[in-house]
GUBASE-670544 format. One record per residue (C-alpha): residue in three letters; x, y, z. Coordinates in steps of 0.001 Angstrom, whole numbers, padded with zeros to 6 digits, always signed. Layout:
# GUBASE-670544
ALAXYZ/...
This chain:
# GUBASE-670544
MET+010846+037159-048279/ALA+010449+035111-045049/ASP+007207+034036-045247/LEU+006222+032035-048559/VAL+002573+031920-048332/ALA+002291+035930-047383/SER+004481+036384-050241/VAL+002314+034989-052625/LEU-000548+037123-051417/ALA+000760+040001-051289/ALA+002085+039741-055386/ALA-001708+038720-056092/ASP-003014+041307-054256/ALA-001093+043475-056305/ALA-001334+042394-059520/ALA-003205+043536-061813/PRO-007067+042665-062733/GLY-007055+039847-065266/THR-003456+039267-064734/VAL-003058+035136-065356/ALA-001388+033404-062337/ILE-001708+029746-062984/ARG-002396+028079-066989/TYR-002750+024655-066816/GLY-004346+023041-070257/ARG-007345+025194-071135/ARG-007709+026170-067280/ARG-007057+029774-066380/LEU-006613+030876-062778/SER-006325+034890-062201/TYR-004198+036381-059723/ALA-007302+037545-058005/GLN-009264+033986-058156/LEU-006119+032837-056805/ALA-005986+034714-053778/GLU-009579+034219-053022/ARG-009164+030523-053061/VAL-006290+030154-050915/ARG-008049+032083-048364/ALA-011285+030323-048550/GLY-009311+027341-048550/ALA-007799+028730-045210/ASP-011069+029483-043673/GLY-012570+026248-044953/LEU-010054+023872-043600/THR-010095+025970-040005/ARG-014016+025154-039803/LEU-013256+022264-041199/GLY-011284+021096-038045/LEU-008278+022007-039413/ALA-005707+022790-036310/PRO-001994+024941-036367/GLY+000704+022175-036447/ASP-001703+019998-038443/ARG-000253+017332-040886/VAL-001947+016237-044086/LEU-000830+013567-046435/PHE-000575+015154-049757/THR-001137+012934-052465/VAL-002215+015581-055279/ARG-001037+015829-058527/PRO+000698+019044-060035/GLY-001259+021270-061089/PRO-003828+024510-060179/ASP-005281+022901-057401/ALA-002808+021191-055723/VAL-000771+024535-055189/VAL-003933+026386-054375/LEU-004710+023293-051465/ALA-000903+023237-050487/LEU-000948+027295-050496/ALA-004041+026920-048348/ILE-002939+024376-045994/VAL-000108+026401-044604/HIS-002169+029901-044829/ALA-004137+027839-042100/GLY-000964+026414-040281/GLY-000891+023397-041253/THR+001668+021140-043047/VAL+002104+019668-046432/VAL+003046+015864-046693/PHE+004034+014815-050204/ALA+004384+011601-050014/ASP+004951+009273-053469/PRO+001967+007014-054043/GLY+004061+004461-056355/SER+006711+003889-053318/GLY+004857+000781-052499/ALA+002323+000115-049866/ALA+004605-000945-047167/LEU+006360+002004-047940/PHE+003649+004783-047925/ALA+002470+002851-044542/ALA+005702+003442-042698/ARG+005777+007158-043978/ALA+002220+007758-042946/SER+003268+006443-039714/LEU+005894+008495-038770/ALA+004612+012011-040110/ALA+000889+010763-038306/PRO-001089+012950-040140/ARG-004754+014190-039047/TRP-005808+014402-043007/VAL-005269+012700-046132/ALA-005279+014754-049086/ALA-005824+012374-052523/GLU-007084+012203-056308/SER-010510+010833-056110/LEU-009244+008571-059006/LEU-006750+007340-056645/HIS-009072+005984-053892/LEU-010557+004134-056756/ALA-007425+002435-057443/SER-007084+001072-054456/THR-009977-000635-053915/ARG-009528-004300-053862/PRO-010570-005409-057006/LEU-008474-002780-058831/ARG-005454-002628-056258/ARG-004968-006310-057229/LEU-005045-005324-060446/ALA-002923-002391-060162/ARG-000300-005165-058202/SER-000075-007472-060901/ARG+001247-004534-062674/GLY+003844-003592-060814/LEU+001901-000557-058962/ASP+001588-001665-055195/LEU-000947+001695-054082/PRO-001769+002038-050667/PRO-005889+001924-049605/TYR-006208+005527-049409/SER-009212+005505-047225/SER-008138+003828-044498/ILE-003912+003990-044922/VAL-004407+006800-041876/PRO-007441+005635-039027/GLU-009365+008343-038405/ALA-008398+010845-041128/ARG-010492+013368-042237/HIS-010110+013448-045797/LEU-010084+016103-048926/ARG-010067+015037-052334/ALA-009732+016246-056069/GLY-011521+015502-058322/PRO-015028+013875-058404/TRP-016271+011427-055702/LEU-015981+008144-057340/PRO-016163+004583-055909/GLY-013461+003662-052554/THR-013731+007852-051757/PRO-014692+008330-048050/ARG-018068+009596-048311/ARG-017458+012480-045891/ALA-014459+013608-047839/VAL-014817+017482-048538/GLY-013917+018439-052519/LEU-011804+021041-053463/ARG-014282+022875-055745/SER-016462+023186-052636/LEU-013601+023641-049811/PHE-012260+026725-052515/ALA-015349+028429-053080/GLY-016329+028291-049232/LYS-018685+025379-049071/ALA-016428+023655-047025/GLY-018597+020792-045946/LEU-021345+021334-048055/GLY-020592+019579-051497/THR-019968+016020-050140/ARG-021576+013436-052177/PRO-025022+012344-050118/GLY-024198+008801-048280/PRO-024755+007671-044827/ALA-024454+009375-041519/ALA-020709+010165-040380/SER-018908+006735-039655/GLY-017072+006170-036081/THR-014052+007823-037278/ASP-015135+010719-038640/ALA-017572+011251-035828/ALA-014291+011038-033124/HIS-011987+013262-035114/ASP-015131+016199-034837/ALA-015442+015513-031388/ALA-011637+016019-030968/ARG-011563+019058-033185/PRO-014242+020960-032482/ALA-014421+023929-035790/SER-012703+027457-034903/GLY-014722+030541-036005/ALA-014507+031723-040126/GLY-011304+032901-040176/ALA-009310+031886-036948/GLY-005873+030852-037697/THR-005504+031844-040609/ALA-003702+035060-040806/GLY-000531+033943-041176/GLY+002257+032213-038694/ARG+005647+032782-037608/GLU+008706+032329-040193/GLY+010086+029041-037710/ASP+006557+027308-038177/GLU+006651+023860-039994/ALA+005170+023797-043083/LEU+006429+020955-045717/VAL+007792+017350-044700/VAL+009384+015698-047847/PHE+010894+011866-047826/THR+014046+011352-049633/SER+014597+007301-048925/GLY+015074+005032-046167/THR+013503+001449-045660/THR+009867+000373-044194/GLY+011789+000693-041072/THR+013410+003766-041209/PRO+011695+006583-043606/LYS+014094+009491-044012/ALA+011984+012960-043835/VAL+012715+016482-044332/VAL+011000+018964-042085/HIS+010889+022716-043688/THR+009382+025850-041988/ARG+007556+028542-043612/GLY+011027+030808-043587/SER+013078+027705-044465/LEU+011106+027856-047706/GLY+010474+031790-047742/ASN+014632+032300-047930/GLY+015173+029298-050114/LEU+012290+030406-052623/GLY+013602+033859-052769/ASP+016805+033153-053410/PHE+015611+031276-056525/ALA+013329+033843-057755/VAL+016561+036301-057759/GLY+019002+033743-059106/LEU+016750+033251-061932/GLY+015550+036773-062971/LEU+012061+036208-062426/ALA+010144+038902-063600/ALA+006553+040193-063609/GLY+004214+039370-066956/GLU+006397+036379-067898/ASN+005595+033115-068640/VAL+007419+030368-066717/LEU+007196+026727-067950/THR+007839+024038-064879/ASP+006149+021371-062829/GLN+008329+021762-059881/LEU+007152+023994-056626/MET+010236+025270-055881/VAL+010396+027623-058865/GLY+006969+028171-059630/ILE+006421+029643-056310/PRO+008776+032331-056563/ALA+007052+032661-060514/LEU+003722+033543-058339/ILE+005415+035749-056054/ALA+007963+037581-059143/GLY+004112+038244-060687/SER+004967+035756-063433/THR+002308+033260-065114/TRP+003134+029799-064091/THR+002155+027122-067053/PHE+002414+023616-066350/PRO+003181+021335-068673/PRO+000328+018678-069964/HIS-000010+015969-067501/GLY+001553+012940-069019/THR+004431+014503-070794/GLN+007074+014832-068357/PRO+009596+013802-066599/GLY+011964+012456-069935/ALA+008824+012207-072597/PRO+007937+015789-073976/SER+005154+015843-076629/GLU+003734+018366-079408/ALA+002062+019701-076466/TYR+004976+020203-074598/LEU+006554+022390-077594/LYS+003741+024620-078407/LEU+004005+025322-074405/LEU+007563+025787-075313/ASP+006513+028305-078421/GLY+005353+031069-075821/ALA+007231+030635-072224/ASP+010468+032872-071377/LEU+011827+030812-068896/LEU+012125+027129-068851/PHE+012983+024805-065872/THR+013754+020847-066395/PRO+015694+018034-064984/PRO+018247+017589-067431/ALA+016820+013835-068776/THR+013564+015812-069952/MET+016028+018777-071366/ASP+017562+015523-072875/ALA+014450+014762-074564/LEU+013028+017734-075208/LEU+016422+018615-077486/ARG+016061+015232-079074/LEU+012217+015839-079990/LEU+013515+019615-081861/GLU+015652+017789-083575/ALA+012974+015980-085304/ARG+010331+019025-085029/PRO+012229+022486-084813/ARG+009656+025033-084168/PRO+011139+028842-085190/GLY+008595+029775-081859/THR+011207+028539-078996/GLN+013284+031063-079980/ARG+011390+033260-077866/VAL+013143+031476-074527/ARG+015175+033765-072427/THR+016482+031583-069614/ILE+016476+027690-069596/ALA+016881+026156-065973/LEU+018106+023021-065068/GLY+017877+021132-061778/GLY+017687+017979-059680/ALA+020895+016472-060971/PRO+024191+017349-062212/VAL+024322+019472-065178/LEU+027434+018600-067265/ARG+029305+020778-070047/PRO+028153+018177-072994/LEU+024198+018953-072477/VAL+025158+022739-072116/ALA+026863+023010-075108/ARG+024080+020985-076943/ILE+021228+023881-075339/HIS+023338+026547-076413/ALA+023251+025207-080299/ARG+019627+025378-080113/PHE+019065+028052-078108/PRO+021702+030390-078934/ASN+019900+033645-077349/ALA+019015+032388-073877/GLN+020941+032336-070712/ILE+021242+028730-069218/ARG+021339+028548-065343/THR+021963+025371-063233/ILE+021007+024482-059976/TYR+022939+022765-057136/GLY+020755+022030-054197/MET+019243+018995-052015/THR+016304+018598-050495/GLU+017571+020183-047072/VAL+018262+023002-048926/LEU+016929+024529-051992/PRO+019030+025685-053799/VAL+022322+025471-052596/ALA+023779+027506-056421/ILE+023139+028835-059310/GLY+025674+028840-061986/ASP+025766+030143-065310/GLY+025996+027530-067819/LEU+027812+030111-070751/ALA+030466+031281-068762/LYS+031215+027008-067894/LEU+031376+026788-071707/GLY+033492+029403-071389/GLN+036179+027771-068908/ALA+038844+024948-069261/PRO+038407+021958-068536/ASP+038608+021894-064194/PRO+042345+020398-063544/ASP+041068+018516-060493/GLY+038125+017102-062706/GLY+035684+018939-061084/ASP+032106+020239-062337/GLU+031380+024123-061194/ALA+028088+024546-059138/GLY+027804+028439-060039/VAL+027545+031100-056889/VAL+026797+030324-053354/VAL+023248+031421-052697/PRO+022398+034802-049927/SER+020412+032632-047747/VAL+023192+029709-047517/ALA+026723+029721-045035/ALA+029011+027320-047284/ARG+032296+025391-045679/VAL+034468+022796-046600/GLU+036051+020023-044172/ASP+038388+017621-045343/GLY+036910+018577-048760/GLU+033412+018045-047840/LEU+030746+021040-048161/ILE+029105+021521-045383/LEU+025870+023698-044973/SER+023952+026445-042300/GLY+022498+029518-042829/PRO+018003+030464-042661/GLY+017659+028512-045589/LEU+018586+025479-044264/ALA+015590+022975-042806/ARG+014695+022106-039538/GLY+015471+018771-039547/TYR+014850+014874-040005/LEU+011121+014211-038473/ALA+012193+011049-036728/GLU+014767+013131-035085/LEU+013102+016226-033839/PRO+012795+017905-031319/GLU+015644+016697-029529/HIS+017942+017161-033084/PRO+017138+020057-035197/LEU+019948+020741-038068/THR+022143+023342-037230/GLU+023849+022638-040118/HIS+024486+020056-043041/ARG+027177+017567-043466/THR+026760+017239-047504/GLY+028765+014159-048125/ASP+029684+015842-051670/LEU+033817+016909-052308/VAL+033927+020234-053572/ARG+036018+022850-054127/LEU+035083+026423-052622/ASP+036658+029516-054060/GLY+034937+032488-052243/ASN+031600+031957-053227/ARG+032206+029877-055977/LEU+031713+025868-055965/THR+033136+023183-057876/LEU+031825+019628-057195/LEU+034109+017395-056809/GLY+031856+014339-056508/ARG+030566+011952-053468/LYS+032908+011801-050372/LYS+035146+008244-050961/ASP+033732+007542-053866/MET+036044+007491-057503/PHE+037183+005714-060108/ILE+040584+006353-062095/ARG+040283+005846-066254/GLY+043559+006736-067315/THR+044479+010243-066276/GLN+040758+010930-065611/ASN+038913+010773-062503/VAL+035474+009561-062375/TYR+033240+010883-059742/PRO+029735+008712-059672/GLY+028303+011129-057884/LEU+028409+013088-060560/TYR+026854+011120-063333/GLU+023619+008522-061365/PRO+021164+011268-060560/LEU+021090+012113-064146/VAL+020936+008665-065426/ALA+018865+008250-062578/GLY+015699+010560-064146/LEU+015950+008774-068078/PRO+012713+007406-068453/GLY+012259+003875-067034/VAL+014923+004080-064889/ALA+014458+003545-061059/ASP+017881+004299-059754/ALA+021780+003606-060989/VAL+025031+003437-059706/LEU+028092+003289-061571/THR+030848+001125-060495/GLY+034176+000194-061782/VAL+035892-003355-062068/PRO+039552-002761-062171/ASP+042063-004401-064727/GLU+045795-005123-064873/ILE+047259-002062-064758/GLY+045028-000493-062068/ASP+042419+001271-064008/ASP+038912+001026-063544/ARG+036596-000560-066503/LEU+033254+001320-065906/VAL+029806-000510-065615/LEU+026886+001679-065219/VAL+023828-000685-063317/VAL+020220+000017-063228/ILE+016847-000836-062118/PRO+014161-000335-064526/GLU+010919+000864-063444/ASP+008898-002326-065492/ASP+010263-006115-065536/PRO+013954-005841-063838/PRO+015572-008897-064390/GLY+016293-011678-061506/GLY+020273-010529-061322/LEU+023030-009030-063399/ALA+021944-009187-067112/ALA+022671-007096-070211/GLY+020081-007582-072763/HIS+017976-005886-070918/PRO+015586-004115-072981/LEU+016678-000675-070873/THR+020314-001285-071387/ALA+020534-000308-074819/ALA+018348+002600-074531/VAL+020577+003753-071654/ALA+023717+003085-073645/ALA+022079+005053-076469/ALA+020858+008080-074535/LEU+024344+009062-072813/PRO+026534+010623-075146/GLY+025935+014217-075484/LEU+023948+014111-071759/MET+027652+012798-070516/ASP+031336+013745-070530/ALA+032733+011256-072870/GLY+035169+010274-070602/ALA+033038+009191-068234/LEU+030737+006889-070213/PRO+030158+003802-069553/ASP+032204+000357-070939/LEU+028820-001907-070216/VAL+025353-001041-068844/LEU+023798-003867-066919/ALA+020193-003865-065404/THR+019547-005576-061807/HIS+017030-005449-059817/THR+018413-004727-056579/TRP+021134-003755-054597/PRO+023299-005376-052230/ARG+022666-003204-049154/ALA+024743-002971-045685/GLY+024403-001815-041797/ARG+021326-001263-039809/GLN+020156+002091-042557/HIS+020663-000621-045316/LYS+022761+001342-047550/LEU+023893+000906-050746/ASP+027329-001577-049970/ARG+029283-000502-053287/ARG+031917-002520-052778/ALA+029544-005357-052220/LEU+028275-004213-056070/ALA+031331-003970-057399/VAL+031910-007523-056628/GLN+029422-008585-058301/VAL+029926-007283-061256/ALA+033310-008159-061525/GLY+032246-012013-060835/TRP+029973-011081-063976/ALA+032147-010295-065984/ALA+034161-012927-065100/ALA+031559-015542-066362/HIS+031122-013602-069140/PRO+034388-012904-071178/GLY+034782-010684-073455/VAL+031972-008231-072796/LEU+033939-006404-070562/PRO+037441-006697-072046/GLY+040619-005636-070290/ASP+041519-003239-073140/ALA+038310-001384-073775/ALA+038436+001995-074329/PRO+037245+004631-073053/GLY+033539+005615-073807/ARG+032201+002260-075241/ALA+028869+001430-074199/SER+027188-001907-074580/
């Protein structure tokens, strides 16, 4: 499975007539319709002027239209550039500048919300939206949804594109702007279907921004081949099969489900992450496989405790990824779904996935003597080695590299920064390089827990730090940045701190539970790349604790969260 789009289309062509490929609310898209729309969309994009190598800034919410459009872009030889509109206008503009897209695909609602009056309103509520109609000069625009004020007049609607009527379904309006005309002149339309017959494994297909400041955005570039190999590992590792119902909003599992001939069911918009609803539970009743981040699974288990549903026993596999999956959560899942397989997925943006584990096997093992967390077996497309304790990866599933460093410095291997133990092809995570705290006889690695906490509702980011006591042990303090109304400095009384503290038992190891949860508005940063300065944060927390005697007593017992 080297080329993901060709594999999806082959599965669609082989599917029985009427087989549902994607389910989203009341919408149903058969495999035949999926293939027809992907091919029509690719042909339409080519006629409109999309050339091999063109990048498309992509902000279409997860759903059937987003899947079809992404596949059509890659099938036409283009590159999907995922960008988060909630990152702030300045960072969004910096990312767009680095990616240099020629196209913008966005929700018409985002165009409306970024008009001057509504943009001011959104900013007053903490959402700084970029001006979508002008963020990329001379861009061609694709819109999802009906035409709304603020949407460029010549933006091509996805319904017209997928129906093979590209250019015929735009809202009537004034003549083309100078920028549109200039783009048309620079990109003469090709013949129908030209350039849409596939591509090479090494062709760029996806750009994903992972971090960075406005000065140095960081973006990972994947090729058709690296995605194809990685998603193939997902399909095999999760045992995806034709005729099954896969419930997820994640492309990295949904696309393999399509290749396997499964039905990909999207949760209702707004029910994830972290807050599954009654509608989500109804979908779970008919699911064979569920994929979700640990924080969403925690919320789902809490909801099921309040509203038990016997129909959920159909689920045969529960897969979790996006953050460490620890024993307490696995135990809760097994108690609620005793007949389900539990699969844990360890990966990163540069390599999707790295290892897939068996959660039930993890439950049956004695605690790791090094305090580690077993991640599972390294997948076939990944070569793993350990140097000075650090995991280093290579192989056909590895991304091409980082956008700002290409083409001069492609990735030949990826130094993960994760400390691991490798027993044959079985991987155990021991934490992040140089980041460890000691509590009694237990080593606590913050890298195992910070992504998990950051996935909780209302948490923008999280750092676990330590305040040494008089005997050298660390009292653990979890510091979170709230998504809404962060305090001006360190504070214990923010509403989010109590909610986070209440959510942690049963989600992370008892011996690693923080003694205190604080909120703040930002991290201290250092260096040219403005990375988190853990030492400076620890000093800040220690100073705050000294100014608030009794809040963090020297004899605090492990597991106390306040």
